[in-house]
Gaussian input, Z-matrix of N, CA and C with variables (Angstrom, degrees):
# hf/3-21g

backbone

0 1
 N
 C     1     B1
 C     2     B2     1     A1
 N     3     B3     2     A2     1     D1
 C     4     B4     3     A3     2     D2
 C     5     B5     4     A4     3     D3
 N     6     B6     5     A5     4     D4
 C     7     B7     6     A6     5     D5
 C     8     B8     7     A7     6     D6
 N     9     B9     8     A8     7     D7
 C    10    B10     9     A9     8     D8
 C    11    B11    10    A10     9     D9
 N    12    B12    11    A11    10    D10
 C    13    B13    12    A12    11    D11
 C    14    B14    13    A13    12    D12
 N    15    B15    14    A14    13    D13
 C    16    B16    15    A15    14    D14
 C    17    B17    16    A16    15    D15
 N    18    B18    17    A17    16    D16
 C    19    B19    18    A18    17    D17
 C    20    B20    19    A19    18    D18
 N    21    B21    20    A20    19    D19
 C    22    B22    21    A21    20    D20
 C    23    B23    22    A22    21    D21
 N    24    B24    23    A23    22    D22
 C    25    B25    24    A24    23    D23
 C    26    B26    25    A25    24    D24
 N    27    B27    26    A26    25    D25
 C    28    B28    27    A27    26    D26
 C    29    B29    28    A28    27    D27
 N    30    B30    29    A29    28    D28
 C    31    B31    30    A30    29    D29
 C    32    B32    31    A31    30    D30
 N    33    B33    32    A32    31    D31
 C    34    B34    33    A33    32    D32
 C    35    B35    34    A34    33    D33
 N    36    B36    35    A35    34    D34
 C    37    B37    36    A36    35    D35
 C    38    B38    37    A37    36    D36
 N    39    B39    38    A38    37    D37
 C    40    B40    39    A39    38    D38
 C    41    B41    40    A40    39    D39
 N    42    B42    41    A41    40    D40
 C    43    B43    42    A42    41    D41
 C    44    B44    43    A43    42    D42
 N    45    B45    44    A44    43    D43
 C    46    B46    45    A45    44    D44
 C    47    B47    46    A46    45    D45
 N    48    B48    47    A47    46    D46
 C    49    B49    48    A48    47    D47
 C    50    B50    49    A49    48    D48
 N    51    B51    50    A50    49    D49
 C    52    B52    51    A51    50    D50
 C    53    B53    52    A52    51    D51
 N    54    B54    53    A53    52    D52
 C    55    B55    54    A54    53    D53
 C    56    B56    55    A55    54    D54
 N    57    B57    56    A56    55    D55
 C    58    B58    57    A57    56    D56
 C    59    B59    58    A58    57    D57
 N    60    B60    59    A59    58    D58
 C    61    B61    60    A60    59    D59
 C    62    B62    61    A61    60    D60
 N    63    B63    62    A62    61    D61
 C    64    B64    63    A63    62    D62
 C    65    B65    64    A64    63    D63
 N    66    B66    65    A65    64    D64
 C    67    B67    66    A66    65    D65
 C    68    B68    67    A67    66    D66
 N    69    B69    68    A68    67    D67
 C    70    B70    69    A69    68    D68
 C    71    B71    70    A70    69    D69
 N    72    B72    71    A71    70    D70
 C    73    B73    72    A72    71    D71
 C    74    B74    73    A73    72    D72
 N    75    B75    74    A74    73    D73
 C    76    B76    75    A75    74    D74
 C    77    B77    76    A76    75    D75
 N    78    B78    77    A77    76    D76
 C    79    B79    78    A78    77    D77
 C    80    B80    79    A79    78    D78
 N    81    B81    80    A80    79    D79
 C    82    B82    81    A81    80    D80
 C    83    B83    82    A82    81    D81
 N    84    B84    83    A83    82    D82
 C    85    B85    84    A84    83    D83
 C    86    B86    85    A85    84    D84
 N    87    B87    86    A86    85    D85
 C    88    B88    87    A87    86    D86
 C    89    B89    88    A88    87    D87
 N    90    B90    89    A89    88    D88
 C    91    B91    90    A90    89    D89
 C    92    B92    91    A91    90    D90
 N    93    B93    92    A92    91    D91
 C    94    B94    93    A93    92    D92
 C    95    B95    94    A94    93    D93
 N    96    B96    95    A95    94    D94
 C    97    B97    96    A96    95    D95
 C    98    B98    97    A97    96    D96
 N    99    B99    98    A98    97    D97
 C   100   B100    99    A99    98    D98
 C   101   B101   100   A100    99    D99
 N   102   B102   101   A101   100   D100
 C   103   B103   102   A102   101   D101
 C   104   B104   103   A103   102   D102
 N   105   B105   104   A104   103   D103
 C   106   B106   105   A105   104   D104
 C   107   B107   106   A106   105   D105
 N   108   B108   107   A107   106   D106
 C   109   B109   108   A108   107   D107
 C   110   B110   109   A109   108   D108
 N   111   B111   110   A110   109   D109
 C   112   B112   111   A111   110   D110
 C   113   B113   112   A112   111   D111
 N   114   B114   113   A113   112   D112
 C   115   B115   114   A114   113   D113
 C   116   B116   115   A115   114   D114
 N   117   B117   116   A116   115   D115
 C   118   B118   117   A117   116   D116
 C   119   B119   118   A118   117   D117
 N   120   B120   119   A119   118   D118
 C   121   B121   120   A120   119   D119
 C   122   B122   121   A121   120   D120
 N   123   B123   122   A122   121   D121
 C   124   B124   123   A123   122   D122
 C   125   B125   124   A124   123   D123
 N   126   B126   125   A125   124   D124
 C   127   B127   126   A126   125   D125
 C   128   B128   127   A127   126   D126
 N   129   B129   128   A128   127   D127
 C   130   B130   129   A129   128   D128
 C   131   B131   130   A130   129   D129
 N   132   B132   131   A131   130   D130
 C   133   B133   132   A132   131   D131
 C   134   B134   133   A133   132   D132
 N   135   B135   134   A134   133   D133
 C   136   B136   135   A135   134   D134
 C   137   B137   136   A136   135   D135
 N   138   B138   137   A137   136   D136
 C   139   B139   138   A138   137   D137
 C   140   B140   139   A139   138   D138
 N   141   B141   140   A140   139   D139
 C   142   B142   141   A141   140   D140
 C   143   B143   142   A142   141   D141
 N   144   B144   143   A143   142   D142
 C   145   B145   144   A144   143   D143
 C   146   B146   145   A145   144   D144
 N   147   B147   146   A146   145   D145
 C   148   B148   147   A147   146   D146
 C   149   B149   148   A148   147   D147
 N   150   B150   149   A149   148   D148
 C   151   B151   150   A150   149   D149
 C   152   B152   151   A151   150   D150
 N   153   B153   152   A152   151   D151
 C   154   B154   153   A153   152   D152
 C   155   B155   154   A154   153   D153
 N   156   B156   155   A155   154   D154
 C   157   B157   156   A156   155   D155
 C   158   B158   157   A157   156   D156
 N   159   B159   158   A158   157   D157
 C   160   B160   159   A159   158   D158
 C   161   B161   160   A160   159   D159
 N   162   B162   161   A161   160   D160
 C   163   B163   162   A162   161   D161
 C   164   B164   163   A163   162   D162
 N   165   B165   164   A164   163   D163
 C   166   B166   165   A165   164   D164
 C   167   B167   166   A166   165   D165
 N   168   B168   167   A167   166   D166
 C   169   B169   168   A168   167   D167
 C   170   B170   169   A169   168   D168
 N   171   B171   170   A170   169   D169
 C   172   B172   171   A171   170   D170
 C   173   B173   172   A172   171   D171
 N   174   B174   173   A173   172   D172
 C   175   B175   174   A174   173   D173
 C   176   B176   175   A175   174   D174
 N   177   B177   176   A176   175   D175
 C   178   B178   177   A177   176   D176
 C   179   B179   178   A178   177   D177
 N   180   B180   179   A179   178   D178
 C   181   B181   180   A180   179   D179
 C   182   B182   181   A181   180   D180
 N   183   B183   182   A182   181   D181
 C   184   B184   183   A183   182   D182
 C   185   B185   184   A184   183   D183
 N   186   B186   185   A185   184   D184
 C   187   B187   186   A186   185   D185
 C   188   B188   187   A187   186   D186
 N   189   B189   188   A188   187   D187
 C   190   B190   189   A189   188   D188
 C   191   B191   190   A190   189   D189
 N   192   B192   191   A191   190   D190
 C   193   B193   192   A192   191   D191
 C   194   B194   193   A193   192   D192
 N   195   B195   194   A194   193   D193
 C   196   B196   195   A195   194   D194
 C   197   B197   196   A196   195   D195
 N   198   B198   197   A197   196   D196
 C   199   B199   198   A198   197   D197
 C   200   B200   199   A199   198   D198
 N   201   B201   200   A200   199   D199
 C   202   B202   201   A201   200   D200
 C   203   B203   202   A202   201   D201
 N   204   B204   203   A203   202   D202
 C   205   B205   204   A204   203   D203
 C   206   B206   205   A205   204   D204
 N   207   B207   206   A206   205   D205
 C   208   B208   207   A207   206   D206
 C   209   B209   208   A208   207   D207
 N   210   B210   209   A209   208   D208
 C   211   B211   210   A210   209   D209
 C   212   B212   211   A211   210   D210
 N   213   B213   212   A212   211   D211
 C   214   B214   213   A213   212   D212
 C   215   B215   214   A214   213   D213
 N   216   B216   215   A215   214   D214
 C   217   B217   216   A216   215   D215
 C   218   B218   217   A217   216   D216
 N   219   B219   218   A218   217   D217
 C   220   B220   219   A219   218   D218
 C   221   B221   220   A220   219   D219
 N   222   B222   221   A221   220   D220
 C   223   B223   222   A222   221   D221
 C   224   B224   223   A223   222   D222
 N   225   B225   224   A224   223   D223
 C   226   B226   225   A225   224   D224
 C   227   B227   226   A226   225   D225
 N   228   B228   227   A227   226   D226
 C   229   B229   228   A228   227   D227
 C   230   B230   229   A229   228   D228
 N   231   B231   230   A230   229   D229
 C   232   B232   231   A231   230   D230
 C   233   B233   232   A232   231   D231
 N   234   B234   233   A233   232   D232
 C   235   B235   234   A234   233   D233
 C   236   B236   235   A235   234   D234
 N   237   B237   236   A236   235   D235
 C   238   B238   237   A237   236   D236
 C   239   B239   238   A238   237   D237
 N   240   B240   239   A239   238   D238
 C   241   B241   240   A240   239   D239
 C   242   B242   241   A241   240   D240
 N   243   B243   242   A242   241   D241
 C   244   B244   243   A243   242   D242
 C   245   B245   244   A244   243   D243
 N   246   B246   245   A245   244   D244
 C   247   B247   246   A246   245   D245
 C   248   B248   247   A247   246   D246
 N   249   B249   248   A248   247   D247
 C   250   B250   249   A249   248   D248
 C   251   B251   250   A250   249   D249
 N   252   B252   251   A251   250   D250
 C   253   B253   252   A252   251   D251
 C   254   B254   253   A253   252   D252
 N   255   B255   254   A254   253   D253
 C   256   B256   255   A255   254   D254
 C   257   B257   256   A256   255   D255
 N   258   B258   257   A257   256   D256
 C   259   B259   258   A258   257   D257
 C   260   B260   259   A259   258   D258
 N   261   B261   260   A260   259   D259
 C   262   B262   261   A261   260   D260
 C   263   B263   262   A262   261   D261
 N   264   B264   263   A263   262   D262
 C   265   B265   264   A264   263   D263
 C   266   B266   265   A265   264   D264
 N   267   B267   266   A266   265   D265
 C   268   B268   267   A267   266   D266
 C   269   B269   268   A268   267   D267
 N   270   B270   269   A269   268   D268
 C   271   B271   270   A270   269   D269
 C   272   B272   271   A271   270   D270
 N   273   B273   272   A272   271   D271
 C   274   B274   273   A273   272   D272
 C   275   B275   274   A274   273   D273
 N   276   B276   275   A275   274   D274
 C   277   B277   276   A276   275   D275
 C   278   B278   277   A277   276   D276

   B1=1.4581
   B2=1.5539
   B3=1.3473
   B4=1.4522
   B5=1.5179
   B6=1.3460
   B7=1.4260
   B8=1.5518
   B9=1.3381
   B10=1.4712
   B11=1.5176
   B12=1.2871
   B13=1.4428
   B14=1.5281
   B15=1.3202
   B16=1.4800
   B17=1.5744
   B18=1.2966
   B19=1.4647
   B20=1.5328
   B21=1.3028
   B22=1.4305
   B23=1.5523
   B24=1.2820
   B25=1.4624
   B26=1.5320
   B27=1.3048
   B28=1.4387
   B29=1.5613
   B30=1.2995
   B31=1.4141
   B32=1.5386
   B33=1.3247
   B34=1.4901
   B35=1.5092
   B36=1.3214
   B37=1.4321
   B38=1.5849
   B39=1.2927
   B40=1.4554
   B41=1.4896
   B42=1.3519
   B43=1.4254
   B44=1.5448
   B45=1.2791
   B46=1.4998
   B47=1.5593
   B48=1.2850
   B49=1.4779
   B50=1.5231
   B51=1.3302
   B52=1.4159
   B53=1.5169
   B54=1.2952
   B55=1.4546
   B56=1.5313
   B57=1.3084
   B58=1.4893
   B59=1.4845
   B60=1.3908
   B61=1.4664
   B62=1.4755
   B63=1.3313
   B64=1.4953
   B65=1.4637
   B66=1.3952
   B67=1.4732
   B68=1.5231
   B69=1.2557
   B70=1.5109
   B71=1.5420
   B72=1.2608
   B73=1.4819
   B74=1.5440
   B75=1.3266
   B76=1.4732
   B77=1.5451
   B78=1.3343
   B79=1.4840
   B80=1.4856
   B81=1.3590
   B82=1.4712
   B83=1.5311
   B84=1.2850
   B85=1.4708
   B86=1.4824
   B87=1.3373
   B88=1.4266
   B89=1.5104
   B90=1.2963
   B91=1.4413
   B92=1.4763
   B93=1.2880
   B94=1.4831
   B95=1.5059
   B96=1.3207
   B97=1.4165
   B98=1.5060
   B99=1.3717
   B100=1.4404
   B101=1.5527
   B102=1.3249
   B103=1.4585
   B104=1.5460
   B105=1.3003
   B106=1.4729
   B107=1.4885
   B108=1.3424
   B109=1.4659
   B110=1.5408
   B111=1.3406
   B112=1.4832
   B113=1.5581
   B114=1.3515
   B115=1.4543
   B116=1.5826
   B117=1.3393
   B118=1.4442
   B119=1.5240
   B120=1.2749
   B121=1.4748
   B122=1.5754
   B123=1.2773
   B124=1.4990
   B125=1.4963
   B126=1.2976
   B127=1.4801
   B128=1.5194
   B129=1.3017
   B130=1.4677
   B131=1.4983
   B132=1.3545
   B133=1.4540
   B134=1.5608
   B135=1.3374
   B136=1.4219
   B137=1.5247
   B138=1.3558
   B139=1.4661
   B140=1.5046
   B141=1.3210
   B142=1.4281
   B143=1.5135
   B144=1.3622
   B145=1.4539
   B146=1.5655
   B147=1.3218
   B148=1.4591
   B149=1.4940
   B150=1.3225
   B151=1.4865
   B152=1.5133
   B153=1.3403
   B154=1.4528
   B155=1.4977
   B156=1.3269
   B157=1.4462
   B158=1.4999
   B159=1.3196
   B160=1.4800
   B161=1.5233
   B162=1.3245
   B163=1.4756
   B164=1.5478
   B165=1.2815
   B166=1.4613
   B167=1.5631
   B168=1.3058
   B169=1.4670
   B170=1.5056
   B171=1.3111
   B172=1.4646
   B173=1.5297
   B174=1.3094
   B175=1.4491
   B176=1.5277
   B177=1.2751
   B178=1.4879
   B179=1.4960
   B180=1.2978
   B181=1.4956
   B182=1.4880
   B183=1.3433
   B184=1.5036
   B185=1.5110
   B186=1.3409
   B187=1.4824
   B188=1.5325
   B189=1.3366
   B190=1.4505
   B191=1.5272
   B192=1.3046
   B193=1.4261
   B194=1.5391
   B195=1.3591
   B196=1.4642
   B197=1.5614
   B198=1.3283
   B199=1.4758
   B200=1.4811
   B201=1.3401
   B202=1.5031
   B203=1.4793
   B204=1.3382
   B205=1.4497
   B206=1.5293
   B207=1.3173
   B208=1.4877
   B209=1.5257
   B210=1.2926
   B211=1.4589
   B212=1.5265
   B213=1.3471
   B214=1.4538
   B215=1.5305
   B216=1.3484
   B217=1.4375
   B218=1.5019
   B219=1.3930
   B220=1.4401
   B221=1.4919
   B222=1.3181
   B223=1.4266
   B224=1.5466
   B225=1.3471
   B226=1.4695
   B227=1.5589
   B228=1.3327
   B229=1.4162
   B230=1.5143
   B231=1.3120
   B232=1.4645
   B233=1.5625
   B234=1.3662
   B235=1.4868
   B236=1.5122
   B237=1.3080
   B238=1.4671
   B239=1.4947
   B240=1.2925
   B241=1.4931
   B242=1.5586
   B243=1.3538
   B244=1.4470
   B245=1.5048
   B246=1.3468
   B247=1.4498
   B248=1.5284
   B249=1.3591
   B250=1.4634
   B251=1.5293
   B252=1.3286
   B253=1.4801
   B254=1.5572
   B255=1.3018
   B256=1.4615
   B257=1.4858
   B258=1.3617
   B259=1.4324
   B260=1.5292
   B261=1.3405
   B262=1.4600
   B263=1.4706
   B264=1.3562
   B265=1.4411
   B266=1.5202
   B267=1.3286
   B268=1.3987
   B269=1.5051
   B270=1.3526
   B271=1.4968
   B272=1.5165
   B273=1.3395
   B274=1.4168
   B275=1.5226
   B276=1.2947
   B277=1.4978
   B278=1.4718
   A1=109.44
   A2=117.10
   A3=119.20
   A4=108.76
   A5=117.30
   A6=118.30
   A7=111.21
   A8=118.03
   A9=120.99
   A10=110.39
   A11=118.57
   A12=121.15
   A13=110.86
   A14=116.57
   A15=119.53
   A16=111.82
   A17=115.48
   A18=117.72
   A19=111.83
   A20=117.66
   A21=123.01
   A22=109.91
   A23=114.48
   A24=119.16
   A25=110.60
   A26=119.46
   A27=122.56
   A28=108.50
   A29=119.17
   A30=122.73
   A31=112.57
   A32=112.88
   A33=117.81
   A34=110.79
   A35=117.29
   A36=121.29
   A37=110.75
   A38=116.34
   A39=121.02
   A40=111.51
   A41=120.36
   A42=121.81
   A43=109.48
   A44=117.84
   A45=119.54
   A46=108.60
   A47=113.42
   A48=121.69
   A49=107.41
   A50=116.74
   A51=121.57
   A52=109.74
   A53=115.36
   A54=119.32
   A55=107.36
   A56=114.04
   A57=118.29
   A58=111.33
   A59=119.19
   A60=119.70
   A61=111.21
   A62=116.11
   A63=120.04
   A64=112.69
   A65=116.53
   A66=121.51
   A67=111.21
   A68=117.81
   A69=119.07
   A70=110.63
   A71=115.11
   A72=120.60
   A73=106.85
   A74=115.36
   A75=117.28
   A76=112.51
   A77=113.44
   A78=119.93
   A79=109.47
   A80=116.84
   A81=116.97
   A82=111.61
   A83=114.51
   A84=119.92
   A85=107.12
   A86=116.99
   A87=122.74
   A88=110.70
   A89=117.12
   A90=122.47
   A91=108.80
   A92=118.15
   A93=122.69
   A94=112.23
   A95=116.06
   A96=121.82
   A97=114.34
   A98=116.00
   A99=121.82
   A100=110.72
   A101=116.22
   A102=120.90
   A103=108.53
   A104=115.96
   A105=119.32
   A106=113.05
   A107=115.63
   A108=119.53
   A109=109.17
   A110=117.97
   A111=121.56
   A112=108.63
   A113=116.99
   A114=118.13
   A115=108.13
   A116=117.41
   A117=119.35
   A118=112.02
   A119=115.24
   A120=119.56
   A121=110.57
   A122=117.56
   A123=120.15
   A124=109.52
   A125=118.77
   A126=122.61
   A127=110.38
   A128=117.65
   A129=121.62
   A130=115.15
   A131=114.91
   A132=119.26
   A133=112.14
   A134=114.69
   A135=119.25
   A136=112.76
   A137=115.03
   A138=117.31
   A139=111.95
   A140=118.12
   A141=120.20
   A142=114.34
   A143=114.10
   A144=121.71
   A145=111.48
   A146=117.34
   A147=120.40
   A148=113.94
   A149=118.30
   A150=121.69
   A151=112.21
   A152=118.16
   A153=122.73
   A154=111.06
   A155=118.56
   A156=122.78
   A157=109.48
   A158=116.20
   A159=121.83
   A160=113.94
   A161=115.47
   A162=118.80
   A163=109.80
   A164=121.34
   A165=123.65
   A166=109.41
   A167=119.17
   A168=120.58
   A169=112.41
   A170=120.17
   A171=121.40
   A172=109.93
   A173=118.20
   A174=121.53
   A175=112.51
   A176=116.06
   A177=118.80
   A178=111.80
   A179=117.02
   A180=119.36
   A181=112.21
   A182=115.84
   A183=117.03
   A184=111.69
   A185=115.61
   A186=117.29
   A187=111.87
   A188=116.14
   A189=121.31
   A190=109.04
   A191=118.52
   A192=121.71
   A193=113.35
   A194=114.90
   A195=117.68
   A196=110.03
   A197=115.07
   A198=118.82
   A199=109.61
   A200=117.53
   A201=121.36
   A202=110.57
   A203=120.25
   A204=121.28
   A205=111.40
   A206=115.99
   A207=118.97
   A208=110.26
   A209=117.26
   A210=123.30
   A211=111.24
   A212=115.68
   A213=119.91
   A214=114.80
   A215=114.17
   A216=119.88
   A217=112.65
   A218=118.22
   A219=121.36
   A220=110.97
   A221=119.69
   A222=120.98
   A223=109.66
   A224=113.88
   A225=115.47
   A226=108.14
   A227=118.00
   A228=121.22
   A229=113.52
   A230=119.12
   A231=123.25
   A232=111.25
   A233=111.55
   A234=115.30
   A235=111.09
   A236=116.08
   A237=121.05
   A238=110.01
   A239=118.23
   A240=123.43
   A241=110.38
   A242=115.53
   A243=118.81
   A244=111.75
   A245=116.54
   A246=121.65
   A247=113.01
   A248=115.74
   A249=119.58
   A250=112.41
   A251=118.99
   A252=119.24
   A253=113.49
   A254=122.48
   A255=119.50
   A256=114.88
   A257=116.86
   A258=121.93
   A259=110.20
   A260=115.86
   A261=117.29
   A262=113.28
   A263=121.04
   A264=123.44
   A265=112.31
   A266=117.79
   A267=122.96
   A268=109.30
   A269=116.30
   A270=121.41
   A271=111.15
   A272=118.71
   A273=121.27
   A274=112.27
   A275=115.68
   A276=116.61
   A277=113.02
   D1=-37.03
   D2=-178.79
   D3=-70.80
   D4=-29.87
   D5=178.48
   D6=-68.91
   D7=-35.02
   D8=175.75
   D9=-64.20
   D10=-43.35
   D11=-179.73
   D12=-65.82
   D13=-42.27
   D14=177.75
   D15=-63.69
   D16=-41.18
   D17=177.45
   D18=-64.05
   D19=-41.36
   D20=-179.81
   D21=-65.99
   D22=-42.08
   D23=178.72
   D24=-67.51
   D25=-38.84
   D26=179.55
   D27=-68.85
   D28=-40.81
   D29=178.81
   D30=-63.30
   D31=-40.06
   D32=-179.82
   D33=-69.19
   D34=-35.77
   D35=-179.39
   D36=-74.16
   D37=-30.47
   D38=-179.85
   D39=-78.01
   D40=-24.56
   D41=-178.11
   D42=-71.64
   D43=130.39
   D44=-177.81
   D45=-68.63
   D46=138.32
   D47=176.83
   D48=-81.31
   D49=129.37
   D50=176.63
   D51=-98.98
   D52=117.08
   D53=176.89
   D54=-128.40
   D55=172.41
   D56=179.19
   D57=-66.42
   D58=-23.08
   D59=179.34
   D60=-73.80
   D61=-29.28
   D62=-178.88
   D63=-70.61
   D64=-32.57
   D65=-177.13
   D66=-75.02
   D67=136.92
   D68=179.46
   D69=-67.93
   D70=139.13
   D71=-176.85
   D72=-73.02
   D73=135.42
   D74=179.12
   D75=-77.36
   D76=-34.14
   D77=177.68
   D78=-138.80
   D79=139.29
   D80=174.64
   D81=-68.86
   D82=147.70
   D83=179.50
   D84=-75.04
   D85=130.57
   D86=-178.67
   D87=-120.15
   D88=145.87
   D89=176.40
   D90=-125.79
   D91=122.18
   D92=-173.27
   D93=-108.18
   D94=173.67
   D95=176.82
   D96=-61.11
   D97=-33.79
   D98=177.91
   D99=-64.72
   D100=-34.70
   D101=179.82
   D102=-67.72
   D103=-41.30
   D104=178.34
   D105=-67.12
   D106=-37.25
   D107=176.37
   D108=-64.50
   D109=-36.96
   D110=177.35
   D111=-63.43
   D112=-37.26
   D113=-176.54
   D114=-67.85
   D115=-35.88
   D116=174.04
   D117=-61.70
   D118=-46.60
   D119=178.99
   D120=-62.65
   D121=-38.36
   D122=177.92
   D123=-65.09
   D124=-43.60
   D125=177.78
   D126=-61.03
   D127=-47.02
   D128=177.13
   D129=-58.79
   D130=-45.44
   D131=179.02
   D132=-65.70
   D133=-43.26
   D134=-178.35
   D135=-65.25
   D136=-39.88
   D137=177.85
   D138=-69.71
   D139=-34.59
   D140=176.51
   D141=-62.41
   D142=-35.30
   D143=-178.12
   D144=-88.36
   D145=6.09
   D146=174.76
   D147=75.15
   D148=32.70
   D149=-177.36
   D150=-79.48
   D151=-15.06
   D152=-176.31
   D153=-110.41
   D154=146.96
   D155=171.31
   D156=-82.34
   D157=156.91
   D158=-178.79
   D159=-51.31
   D160=-45.60
   D161=-175.98
   D162=-70.20
   D163=-13.90
   D164=-179.04
   D165=-91.91
   D166=-18.60
   D167=-172.44
   D168=-65.92
   D169=-31.88
   D170=-179.35
   D171=-64.72
   D172=-45.42
   D173=178.98
   D174=-69.69
   D175=-39.87
   D176=177.11
   D177=-68.51
   D178=-40.76
   D179=177.78
   D180=-66.30
   D181=-36.21
   D182=175.89
   D183=-64.23
   D184=-44.47
   D185=178.61
   D186=-62.59
   D187=-38.41
   D188=178.96
   D189=-63.75
   D190=-42.33
   D191=-179.39
   D192=-66.53
   D193=-36.02
   D194=179.10
   D195=-69.87
   D196=-38.87
   D197=177.31
   D198=-62.18
   D199=-47.00
   D200=179.42
   D201=-60.67
   D202=-41.32
   D203=179.42
   D204=-66.81
   D205=-35.79
   D206=176.59
   D207=-65.20
   D208=-43.57
   D209=178.18
   D210=-58.82
   D211=-46.97
   D212=177.87
   D213=-61.08
   D214=-40.65
   D215=-179.33
   D216=-71.03
   D217=-22.20
   D218=-172.62
   D219=-115.57
   D220=21.51
   D221=176.92
   D222=-66.52
   D223=140.06
   D224=177.11
   D225=-64.37
   D226=150.10
   D227=-176.61
   D228=-59.20
   D229=-34.28
   D230=-179.25
   D231=-64.68
   D232=-39.78
   D233=-178.33
   D234=-71.26
   D235=-34.22
   D236=179.18
   D237=-67.39
   D238=-43.23
   D239=179.88
   D240=-67.18
   D241=-37.79
   D242=179.77
   D243=-69.96
   D244=-34.28
   D245=176.53
   D246=-66.86
   D247=-36.25
   D248=-179.87
   D249=-78.91
   D250=-26.10
   D251=-177.13
   D252=-65.83
   D253=-46.01
   D254=176.94
   D255=-62.17
   D256=-33.61
   D257=-179.48
   D258=-66.62
   D259=-39.55
   D260=-179.88
   D261=-77.48
   D262=-23.47
   D263=171.53
   D264=-71.45
   D265=-36.07
   D266=-178.04
   D267=-67.39
   D268=-37.23
   D269=179.89
   D270=-71.24
   D271=-26.98
   D272=-177.98
   D273=-72.52
   D274=-25.28
   D275=-176.99
   D276=-79.25

């Protein structure tokens, strides 16, 4: 009986474990500027609804500011030009 248990244990140990890490990824995970903009909106909504305690707001606000600065620095040139155009038209009137 002990031989049967040993054999079963050895067979189970020898069998490769299949996990999601072993399987090759079909697509690399990508994070875009729209995802980061969504994070800012989530932080704004959650803070408006009182989801954070006061002592947490400094760290959360700092992370939000860093994400916003990254988004501003990495805006596509077309979006930056389009954002500037209405402002210059409004000043001309």
